[in-house]
C-alpha positions in Angstrom: 0.0 28.0 -52.8 1.0 26.6 -56.2 2.1 23.0 -56.6 4.7 23.9 -59.2 7.5 26.5 -59.7 9.6 27.7 -62.5 13.2 26.3 -62.4 16.0 27.7 -64.4 18.6 25.2 -65.6 22.0 26.9 -66.1 24.3 25.0 -68.5 27.5 26.1 -70.3 26.3 29.3 -72.0 22.6 28.2 -71.9 19.6 28.8 -69.7 16.4 26.9 -69.9 13.2 27.3 -67.8 11.1 24.3 -66.8 8.2 23.6 -64.4 8.9 21.4 -61.4 6.7 20.2 -58.6 7.3 21.2 -55.0 7.9 18.3 -52.6 6.1 18.9 -49.3 6.2 22.7 -50.1 9.9 22.8 -50.8 11.8 23.0 -54.1 13.5 19.8 -55.3 17.1 19.6 -54.2 18.1 17.6 -57.2 16.5 15.7 -60.1 17.6 13.7 -63.2 16.6 15.0 -66.6 17.6 14.3 -70.2 19.1 17.5 -71.8 19.4 18.3 -75.5 22.8 17.4 -76.9 25.0 19.7 -78.9 25.1 17.6 -82.1 22.5 15.7 -84.1 19.9 16.0 -81.4 21.7 13.6 -79.0 20.5 13.7 -75.4 22.5 13.3 -72.3 21.0 12.5 -68.9 22.3 14.7 -66.1 21.7 15.2 -62.4 20.7 18.9 -61.8 21.3 20.4 -58.3 19.6 23.4 -56.7 22.0 26.3 -56.3 21.3 27.2 -52.6 22.5 30.8 -52.7 20.9 31.8 -56.0 18.0 34.2 -56.4 15.0 32.1 -57.3 15.2 28.4 -58.2 18.3 27.9 -60.3 19.9 24.6 -60.9 23.3 23.6 -62.3 24.4 20.3 -63.9 26.1 18.1 -61.2 27.1 15.1 -63.3 26.0 11.9 -64.8 23.7 9.7 -62.7 25.6 6.7 -61.1 29.0 8.0 -62.2 31.9 7.6 -59.7 33.7 10.9 -59.5 35.9 9.8 -56.5 
């Protein structure tokens, strides 16, 4: 069995494929990753969460790490 898998990050009108490592044989439920910004190459750090009912390993942006959305 491979130690990595191809994850698809689904943003607003974009899709990006990256390689992630399995954790104890399972896909990562969430991770933090810098994403390219829309202007001047700015980057924004986002939490990405696994979409449980998706085909394959698809992730959606879930917010900014440490932000209080309550």
